[in-house]
C-alpha positions, -999 to 999 in steps of 0.1 A, spaced: 77 27 123 114 32 116 132 0 110 101 -20 101 103 -12 63 116 -46 52 91 -65 73 62 -44 61 74 -46 25 72 -84 26 36 -83 39 26 -58 13 43 -78 -15 21 -107 -5 -11 -88 -14 -23 -100 -49 -35 -66 -59 -1 -50 -55 16 -48 -90 46 -26 -81 63 -12 -50 91 13 -44 110 23 -12 113 61 -12 128 89 8 106 117 21 71 118 36 64 81 29 86 51 32 69 29 6 48 37 -25 29 10 -42 7 6 -73 -24 -16 -70 -50 -29 -95 -85 -37 -83 -118 -43 -101 -134 -13 -86 -132 14 -59 -151 -6 -32 -125 -34 -36 -96 -9 -34 -112 6 -3 -116 -28 14 -79 -37 7 -66 -4 21 -88 -4 52 -90 -41 60 -57 -54 49 -30 -27 45 -39 -6 76 -39 -38 97 -2 -46 89 21 -38 118 44 -9 108 18 8 87 11 40 105 -8 59 78 -19 56 42 -27 80 14 -46 67 -16 -44 83 -50 -67 70 -77 -56 74 -113 -79 84 -141 -77 90 -179 -80 124 -193 
């Protein structure tokens, strides 16, 4: 939701798995880096915690890998 970025940012910063966050212009308002032990833990955080924060209208998860 427009105008909710700072409030949402504060709630996301409180998540222990979040290691970096940036406010950006474009398709998304916020981009964050997270570290979890495994994919099920990541999925749980995104679905149960992040998506339940007021102001979060949608998420897109990109998982990094080594080549």
